[in-house]
N, CA, C and O atoms as a DFTB+ gen file, in Angstrom:
276 C
 N C O
     1  1       1.101     -12.975       6.342
     2  2       2.111     -12.466       5.826
     3  2       1.995     -11.607       4.768
     4  3       2.718     -10.620       4.628
     5  1       1.243     -11.885       4.122
     6  2       0.770     -10.935       2.257
     7  2       0.405      -9.642       2.923
     8  3       0.964      -8.640       2.478
     9  1      -0.318      -9.517       3.774
    10  2      -0.678      -8.565       4.574
    11  2       0.457      -7.431       4.774
    12  3       0.672      -6.469       4.037
    13  1       1.068      -7.763       5.857
    14  2       2.251      -7.550       6.844
    15  2       2.740      -6.782       5.440
    16  3       2.587      -5.562       5.364
    17  1       3.341      -7.540       4.317
    18  2       4.231      -6.916       3.730
    19  2       3.828      -5.572       2.548
    20  3       4.517      -4.713       1.999
    21  1       2.413      -5.909       2.513
    22  2       1.857      -4.606       1.698
    23  2       1.839      -3.369       2.482
    24  3       2.271      -2.284       2.093
    25  1       1.091      -3.722       4.072
    26  2       1.219      -2.667       4.961
    27  2       2.445      -1.565       5.537
    28  3       2.563      -0.377       5.837
    29  1       3.243      -2.805       5.467
    30  2       4.627      -2.461       5.798
    31  2       5.138      -1.219       4.424
    32  3       5.376      -0.019       4.559
    33  1       5.171      -1.932       3.357
    34  2       5.690      -1.205       2.332
    35  2       4.645       0.170       1.963
    36  3       5.112       1.205       1.488
    37  1       3.328       0.012       2.232
    38  2       2.451       1.327       2.127
    39  2       2.902       2.477       3.278
    40  3       3.096       3.684       3.135
    41  1       2.971       1.809       4.213
    42  2       3.355       2.788       5.510
    43  2       4.970       3.396       5.340
    44  3       5.030       4.493       5.896
    45  1       6.115       3.046       4.811
    46  2       7.342       3.384       4.607
    47  2       7.453       4.051       3.677
    48  3       8.346       4.899       3.680
    49  1       6.480       3.896       2.402
    50  2       6.370       4.796       1.381
    51  2       6.065       5.863       1.571
    52  3       6.585       6.844       1.040
    53  1       4.933       5.874       2.568
    54  2       4.165       7.258       2.896
    55  2       5.208       7.948       3.556
    56  3       5.715       8.922       2.999
    57  1       5.600       7.571       4.679
    58  2       6.624       8.206       5.240
    59  2       7.553       8.766       4.895
    60  3       7.905       9.872       5.306
    61  1       8.036       8.175       4.180
    62  2       9.327       8.540       3.665
    63  2       9.544       9.718       2.629
    64  3      10.554      10.377       2.381
    65  1       7.526       9.792       1.805
    66  2       7.562      11.042       1.239
    67  2       6.766      11.754       1.746
    68  3       6.072      12.601       1.184
    69  1       6.793      11.479       2.833
    70  2       6.336      12.791       3.876
    71  2       4.569      12.908       3.280
    72  3       4.124      14.053       3.354
    73  1       3.690      11.950       2.778
    74  2       2.451      12.286       2.835
    75  2       1.183      11.494       3.602
    76  3       0.856      10.307       3.626
    77  1       0.651      12.642       4.186
    78  2      -0.590      11.594       4.992
    79  2      -1.185      10.681       4.542
    80  3      -0.755      10.163       3.511
    81  1      -2.532      10.114       5.250
    82  2      -3.110       9.398       4.637
    83  2      -4.048       9.835       3.794
    84  3      -4.788       8.947       3.372
    85  1      -4.228      10.774       3.464
    86  2      -5.530      11.611       2.617
    87  2      -4.410      11.718       1.277
    88  3      -4.734      11.248       0.187
    89  1      -3.004      12.418       1.494
    90  2      -2.752      12.494       0.143
    91  2      -2.158      11.014      -0.881
    92  3      -1.924      10.827      -2.075
    93  1      -2.110      10.318       0.181
    94  2      -2.012       8.599      -0.492
    95  2      -3.112       7.845      -1.034
    96  3      -3.071       7.004      -1.933
    97  1      -4.276       8.329      -0.255
    98  2      -5.118       7.455      -0.654
    99  2      -5.606       8.329      -2.026
   100  3      -6.000       7.762      -3.045
   101  1      -5.523       9.679      -1.895
   102  2      -5.749      10.189      -3.546
   103  2      -4.970       9.611      -4.619
   104  3      -5.520       9.403      -5.701
   105  1      -3.721       9.322      -4.437
   106  2      -3.084       8.480      -5.641
   107  2      -3.669       7.581      -6.442
   108  3      -3.516       7.402      -7.650
   109  1      -4.489       6.922      -5.513
   110  2      -5.199       5.576      -5.938
   111  2      -7.002       5.895      -5.923
   112  3      -7.789       4.993      -6.207
   113  1      -7.401       7.097      -5.605
   114  2      -8.724       7.118      -5.378
   115  2      -9.638       6.395      -4.409
   116  3     -10.790       5.970      -4.501
   117  1      -8.692       6.403      -3.412
   118  2      -9.502       5.915      -1.705
   119  2      -9.564       6.777      -0.751
   120  3      -9.227       7.954      -0.624
   121  1     -10.067       5.969      -0.080
   122  2     -10.301       7.399       1.053
   123  2      -8.841       7.475       2.041
   124  3      -7.825       6.915       1.629
   125  1      -8.840       8.091       3.145
   126  2      -7.732       8.057       4.130
   127  2      -8.128       6.659       5.206
   128  3      -7.317       6.035       5.889
   129  1      -9.575       6.422       5.104
   130  2      -9.981       5.175       6.023
   131  2      -9.003       3.873       5.604
   132  3      -8.224       3.172       6.250
   133  1      -9.658       3.915       3.464
   134  2      -9.020       2.645       3.443
   135  2      -7.221       2.636       3.723
   136  3      -6.425       1.728       3.960
   137  1      -7.106       3.876       3.587
   138  2      -5.132       3.485       3.914
   139  2      -5.033       3.568       5.409
   140  3      -3.980       3.099       5.840
   141  1      -5.767       3.990       6.210
   142  2      -5.632       3.308       7.253
   143  2      -5.713       1.960       7.396
   144  3      -4.700       1.327       7.692
   145  1      -6.672       1.465       7.247
   146  2      -7.093      -0.005       7.235
   147  2      -5.879      -0.876       6.825
   148  3      -5.387      -1.834       7.421
   149  1      -5.551      -0.344       5.748
   150  2      -4.076      -1.174       5.097
   151  2      -3.121      -1.294       6.097
   152  3      -2.595      -2.326       6.512
   153  1      -2.953      -0.196       6.432
   154  2      -1.672       0.012       7.127
   155  2      -1.853      -0.612       8.757
   156  3      -0.861      -0.766       9.469
   157  1      -2.716      -0.816       9.052
   158  2      -3.015      -1.622      10.322
   159  2      -3.877      -2.879      10.080
   160  3      -4.722      -3.416      10.795
   161  1      -3.269      -3.273       8.492
   162  2      -3.530      -4.600       8.498
   163  2      -4.767      -5.078       8.964
   164  3      -4.719      -6.056       9.710
   165  1      -6.142      -4.481       8.616
   166  2      -7.913      -4.966       8.952
   167  2      -8.042      -4.934       7.588
   168  3      -9.154      -5.365       7.281
   169  1      -7.424      -4.629       6.685
   170  2      -8.060      -4.958       4.852
   171  2      -6.769      -4.668       4.387
   172  3      -5.853      -4.001       4.869
   173  1      -6.939      -5.581       2.908
   174  2      -5.722      -5.153       2.026
   175  2      -6.636      -4.359       0.775
   176  3      -7.843      -4.480       0.566
   177  1      -5.731      -3.587       0.094
   178  2      -6.032      -2.928      -1.612
   179  2      -6.967      -3.918      -2.056
   180  3      -7.040      -5.076      -1.645
   181  1      -7.547      -3.467      -2.768
   182  2      -8.664      -4.110      -4.037
   183  2      -7.413      -4.579      -4.749
   184  3      -6.466      -3.871      -5.091
   185  1      -7.578      -6.074      -4.943
   186  2      -6.692      -6.103      -6.350
   187  2      -6.325      -5.802      -7.467
   188  3      -5.332      -6.235      -8.053
   189  1      -7.324      -4.815      -7.953
   190  2      -7.289      -3.884      -9.391
   191  2      -6.362      -2.817      -8.852
   192  3      -6.272      -1.935      -9.707
   193  1      -5.649      -2.541      -7.799
   194  2      -4.932      -1.450      -7.658
   195  2      -3.627      -1.956      -7.100
   196  3      -2.967      -1.237      -6.350
   197  1      -3.157      -3.388      -7.497
   198  2      -1.981      -3.667      -6.868
   199  2      -0.896      -3.144      -8.173
   200  3      -0.017      -2.300      -7.999
   201  1      -1.100      -3.662      -9.158
   202  2      -0.304      -2.914     -10.420
   203  2       0.224      -1.531     -10.145
   204  3       1.336      -1.321      -9.661
   205  1      -0.613      -0.632     -10.470
   206  2      -0.289       0.877      -9.661
   207  2       0.518       0.803      -8.350
   208  3       1.657       1.265      -8.290
   209  1      -0.085       0.219      -7.307
   210  2       0.178       0.170      -5.972
   211  2       1.719      -0.264      -6.133
   212  3       2.480       0.552      -5.615
   213  1       2.272      -1.238      -6.663
   214  2       3.879      -1.358      -6.616
   215  2       4.522      -0.556      -7.517
   216  3       5.713      -0.419      -7.237
   217  1       4.067       0.177      -8.758
   218  2       4.751       0.816      -9.543
   219  2       4.943       2.090      -8.508
   220  3       6.126       2.413      -8.400
   221  1       4.021       2.878      -7.726
   222  2       4.581       3.900      -6.650
   223  2       5.605       3.429      -5.959
   224  3       6.738       3.906      -5.904
   225  1       5.125       2.332      -5.346
   226  2       6.387       1.720      -4.128
   227  2       7.691       1.303      -4.751
   228  3       8.661       0.977      -4.067
   229  1       7.692       1.323      -6.125
   230  2       9.124       1.013      -6.476
   231  2       9.424      -0.780      -6.140
   232  3      10.518      -1.340      -6.069
   233  1       8.029      -1.389      -5.974
   234  2       8.559      -2.708      -5.856
   235  2       7.468      -3.868      -6.864
   236  3       6.545      -3.313      -7.461
   237  1       7.579      -5.149      -6.994
   238  2       6.814      -5.944      -7.853
   239  2       5.632      -6.154      -7.192
   240  3       5.559      -6.115      -5.964
   241  1       4.403      -6.444      -8.145
   242  2       3.523      -7.419      -7.254
   243  2       3.978      -8.424      -6.752
   244  3       3.607      -8.697      -5.610
   245  1       4.828      -9.209      -7.366
   246  2       5.073     -10.555      -6.676
   247  2       5.469     -10.014      -4.970
   248  3       4.803     -10.339      -3.987
   249  1       6.319      -9.404      -4.951
   250  2       6.739      -8.604      -3.583
   251  2       5.541      -8.043      -2.612
   252  3       5.579      -7.947      -1.386
   253  1       4.662      -7.761      -3.337
   254  2       3.647      -6.989      -2.193
   255  2       3.084      -8.735      -1.729
   256  3       2.971      -9.068      -0.550
   257  1       2.849      -9.486      -2.660
   258  2       2.018     -10.853      -2.472
   259  2       2.934     -11.678      -1.814
   260  3       2.468     -12.760      -1.458
   261  1       4.387     -11.416      -1.491
   262  2       4.905     -11.801      -0.486
   263  2       6.074     -13.195      -0.950
   264  3       6.974     -13.730      -0.302
   265  1       5.478     -13.472      -2.553
   266  2       6.520     -14.328      -3.011
   267  2       7.594     -13.786      -3.870
   268  3       7.956     -14.260      -4.947
   269  1       7.945     -13.004      -3.424
   270  2       9.581     -12.267      -4.101
   271  2      10.170     -11.934      -3.209
   272  3       9.524     -11.201      -2.459
   273  1      11.506     -12.210      -2.809
   274  2      12.094     -11.691      -1.491
   275  2      12.263     -10.120      -1.774
   276  3      12.722      -9.381      -0.903
């Protein structure tokens, strides 16, 4: 459930802001392949990226981790 929430939030934000995976990845210093894996739930962002990721997405870290509705 946690990865689904993270992947959905990333995909929705990226599409709403007309960013491709390369541009989104550049915001966090990761490859487009990493973003693709996040969106496909094959991996999750490194825990150290969660605060900045939450800030950019406009949600809380708790939301991304599935403990905040």
